[in-house]
C-alpha positions as CSV (number, residue, x, y, z in Angstrom):
1,M,0.1,0.3,0.0
2,E,0.9,3.4,-1.1
3,R,0.5,6.2,0.8
4,R,0.8,10.3,0.0
5,V,0.4,13.0,2.8
6,V,-0.4,16.5,1.5
7,I,0.2,19.2,4.1
8,F,-1.6,22.5,3.7
9,S,-0.6,25.8,5.8
10,P,-3.3,27.8,7.7
11,A,-3.7,30.6,5.1
12,E,-3.6,27.7,2.2
13,F,-6.7,26.1,3.9
14,L,-8.4,28.7,4.5
15,Q,-7.6,30.0,0.7
16,A,-9.0,26.8,0.1
17,F,-12.6,27.5,1.5
18,R,-12.6,30.6,0.4
19,E,-12.5,29.7,-3.7
20,Y,-14.3,26.4,-2.1
21,G,-17.2,29.1,-1.1
22,V,-16.9,31.2,-4.5
23,E,-17.4,28.5,-6.5
24,T,-20.8,27.4,-4.5
25,G,-21.9,30.2,-4.7
26,K,-21.4,30.5,-0.9
27,P,-18.2,33.3,-0.8
28,L,-16.9,33.6,2.7
29,P,-16.7,37.2,4.6
30,E,-13.1,39.0,3.4
31,A,-12.6,39.7,7.2
32,P,-10.6,37.0,8.7
33,P,-12.6,34.6,11.0
34,A,-12.5,35.3,14.9
35,K,-12.1,31.5,15.1
36,I,-11.6,28.5,13.5
37,A,-12.9,24.7,14.5
38,F,-11.3,21.5,12.8
39,E,-12.8,18.9,14.1
40,P,-12.2,16.4,11.0
41,V,-13.5,13.0,12.6
42,H,-17.2,14.9,13.0
43,E,-20.0,15.5,10.9
44,V,-19.9,19.2,10.8
45,A,-15.9,18.8,9.8
46,L,-15.1,22.5,10.4
47,T,-16.6,25.6,12.0
48,L,-15.6,29.8,10.9
49,S,-17.0,32.2,13.6
50,F,-16.8,35.9,11.9
51,P,-18.2,38.6,14.0
52,P,-22.0,38.2,14.0
53,G,-24.3,40.4,11.1
54,S,-21.4,39.1,8.6
55,P,-22.8,38.5,4.9
56,G,-23.3,34.9,4.1
57,T,-23.5,34.0,7.3
58,K,-26.0,32.4,10.4
59,D,-25.1,34.0,13.9
60,G,-21.6,35.0,12.2
61,V,-20.9,31.4,11.9
62,I,-20.5,29.3,7.9
63,S,-20.1,25.6,8.5
64,F,-18.8,22.7,6.3
65,T,-19.3,19.1,6.4
66,Q,-16.7,15.8,6.0
67,E,-17.6,15.6,2.4
68,D,-17.1,19.9,1.9
69,A,-14.3,20.2,3.2
70,L,-12.8,16.8,1.7
71,T,-14.0,18.0,-1.5
72,A,-12.9,22.1,-0.9
73,L,-9.1,20.6,-0.4
74,I,-8.6,18.0,-3.3
75,R,-10.5,21.0,-5.4
76,F,-7.5,23.8,-3.9
77,C,-4.9,21.6,-5.0
78,G,-6.5,21.1,-8.3
79,S,-6.5,24.6,-9.0
80,H,-3.0,25.3,-7.9
81,N,-1.2,22.4,-9.8
82,V,-0.7,19.7,-6.6
83,P,-0.6,16.3,-8.5
84,L,-3.1,13.6,-6.6
85,P,-3.2,10.3,-7.6
86,L,-6.3,9.6,-10.1
87,A,-6.9,6.6,-8.6
88,M,-10.0,5.1,-6.4
89,A,-7.8,5.8,-3.0
90,K,-8.7,6.4,0.5
91,K,-8.9,9.5,1.5
92,R,-8.6,11.2,5.2
93,L,-8.0,14.7,6.6
94,T,-6.2,15.2,9.9
95,S,-5.4,18.2,11.8
96,F,-1.6,19.2,11.5
97,K,0.5,21.7,13.8
98,D,-2.5,25.0,12.7
99,G,-3.2,24.0,9.7
100,C,-4.7,20.8,7.8
101,A,-3.2,17.0,6.2
102,L,-4.8,15.4,3.4
103,M,-4.1,11.5,3.9
104,I,-4.1,9.3,0.6
105,E,-3.7,5.9,0.9
106,L,-3.5,3.3,-2.8
107,G,-4.1,-0.2,-2.5
108,A,-6.7,-2.4,-0.6
109,P,-5.9,-0.9,3.0
110,V,-7.4,-3.8,5.9
111,L,-9.4,-1.5,8.1
112,Q,-9.3,-2.5,12.1
113,G,-11.9,-1.6,14.0
114,M,-12.6,-1.9,17.6
115,I,-16.1,-2.8,19.0
116,I,-17.2,-2.2,22.6
117,D,-20.1,-3.7,23.6
118,D,-20.9,-5.0,27.0
119,H,-23.0,-8.3,25.2
120,A,-21.1,-10.5,23.4
121,M,-23.6,-11.6,21.0
122,M,-23.7,-7.9,20.1
123,R,-19.9,-7.4,19.2
124,N,-20.7,-10.4,17.0
125,I,-23.3,-9.1,14.8
126,I,-21.5,-6.2,14.6
127,G,-18.6,-7.5,13.3
128,K,-20.7,-9.9,10.9
129,M,-21.6,-6.4,9.8
130,L,-18.3,-4.9,8.7
131,N,-17.9,-7.9,6.3
132,P,-19.0,-5.9,3.3
133,L,-16.7,-3.5,3.6
134,G,-13.6,-6.0,2.7
135,P,-10.4,-6.8,4.7
136,T,-11.5,-6.2,8.5
137,Q,-9.3,-6.6,11.3
138,T,-11.4,-6.4,14.6
139,I,-11.3,-6.3,18.2
140,E,-13.2,-6.5,20.8
141,A,-14.2,-5.3,24.2
142,S,-16.9,-5.5,26.9
143,G,-16.6,-2.2,28.2
144,G,-14.7,1.4,28.1
145,A,-12.2,0.8,30.8
146,E,-10.6,-2.4,28.8
147,A,-10.8,-0.8,25.3
148,L,-8.8,2.2,26.9
149,Q,-6.4,-0.3,28.2
150,L,-5.8,-2.2,25.0
151,I,-5.4,1.3,22.9
152,Q,-3.2,2.7,25.4
153,S,-0.8,-0.5,25.1
154,G,-0.6,0.0,21.8
155,G,-0.5,-2.9,20.3
156,F,-3.7,-2.7,18.0
157,K,-4.0,0.7,16.1
158,P,-7.6,0.8,15.6
159,D,-8.6,3.2,12.7
160,L,-12.5,2.9,13.6
161,I,-14.3,2.4,17.4
162,I,-17.7,1.6,17.3
163,C,-19.2,1.4,21.1
164,D,-22.5,1.0,22.6
165,L,-24.0,4.2,24.3
166,H,-25.4,2.4,28.2
167,M,-22.8,-0.2,29.7
168,S,-21.4,-0.4,32.5
169,P,-19.6,0.3,34.8
170,M,-18.1,3.0,31.8
171,N,-20.6,4.1,29.6
172,G,-19.6,5.1,26.4
173,V,-20.0,9.0,27.0
174,G,-17.5,7.8,30.4
175,F,-15.7,6.0,27.0
176,L,-15.2,9.0,24.5
177,K,-14.2,11.7,27.5
178,A,-11.4,9.5,28.5
179,L,-10.5,8.9,25.0
180,R,-10.6,13.0,23.8
181,G,-9.0,13.7,27.0
182,D,-5.8,11.7,26.6
183,Q,-4.6,14.6,24.0
184,E,-0.9,13.0,24.2
185,H,-2.1,9.6,23.0
186,P,-1.6,9.4,19.3
187,Y,-5.4,7.6,18.7
188,C,-7.5,10.4,21.1
189,C,-8.7,11.5,17.2
190,T,-9.4,8.5,16.0
191,P,-13.6,8.0,14.7
192,V,-16.1,7.2,17.2
193,L,-19.7,6.1,16.3
194,I,-21.6,5.5,18.9
195,L,-24.3,3.2,18.5
196,T,-27.7,3.4,20.7
197,A,-31.4,2.3,20.7
198,E,-32.3,5.3,22.7
199,K,-34.8,7.4,21.3
200,S,-34.0,10.4,23.6
201,G,-32.3,13.5,22.5
202,Q,-30.6,14.8,25.0
203,A,-28.6,11.1,25.6
204,Q,-27.2,11.7,22.0
205,E,-26.5,15.5,22.0
206,M,-24.7,14.2,25.1
207,A,-23.0,11.4,23.2
208,C,-22.0,13.7,20.5
209,Q,-20.6,17.3,22.9
210,A,-18.4,14.3,24.3
211,G,-16.9,13.7,21.3
212,A,-18.9,11.2,19.1
213,S,-18.5,11.3,15.1
214,R,-21.5,10.1,14.9
215,V,-24.5,8.9,17.0
216,L,-27.1,6.0,15.1
217,Q,-29.8,4.6,15.8
218,K,-30.6,0.7,16.7
219,P,-31.2,-1.3,15.0
220,I,-29.0,-0.5,11.6
221,S,-28.8,-2.0,8.6
222,P,-25.5,-3.5,7.5
223,K,-26.3,-1.0,4.5
224,I,-26.8,2.1,6.1
225,L,-23.5,1.2,9.0
226,A,-21.0,0.9,6.6
227,L,-22.2,3.7,4.9
228,H,-21.1,5.9,7.6
229,I,-18.1,4.2,8.6
230,K,-16.9,5.1,4.8
231,Q,-17.4,8.5,5.6
232,I,-16.2,9.0,9.4
233,C,-12.8,7.0,8.3
234,G,-12.8,9.0,4.5
235,H,-13.4,6.6,2.5
236,W,-14.2,9.3,-0.7
237,D,-13.2,8.8,-4.5
238,I,-11.6,11.5,-5.8
């Protein structure tokens, strides 16, 4: 498998979205944003905050989805003669210092996933639902504490974590807070997909605030699960 990386400086990063805004009929205000929040593993990957009342904003805010962010940076590469592979590739955005990096993998990478659930039968079902994604390697944990130990040991490097919301003694929110809170660990930004049977909007909001990349309702079909996994893991077509 071949891996390529394109680094964007803070100025290039912002310019890419200015150009993308013009192309899509949603130009950014001329003033520089007061705040840039970039969370590449979240569905809303980029939020730009401008002074209230700035044209083209909603209460001074403009947001870009994960797909928009990736499209903006790929188009920026094309318009500035940065060569990108033409073949199908796995692509992922990640923070890099104050800018951004576009990670491109060519070939057939094996998806490494971690499944966290306190019911063995559910872990087995989720594992089988990953089969349509192609080559996969999964590891299971019966709870948040066990999952953290496996991750911190460095023996397994997950591309994706699928976690149940309601577990004991450490639930999905507790796991997320511990994972995201350890900023020194290289896997603190690993995409985490939370599954829950609870329909309460409050529970889903708590998971999102704790750092969930997506919160999905159970039961869920293999097709829908695969779609969300592809998106949060950066499986896009150039």
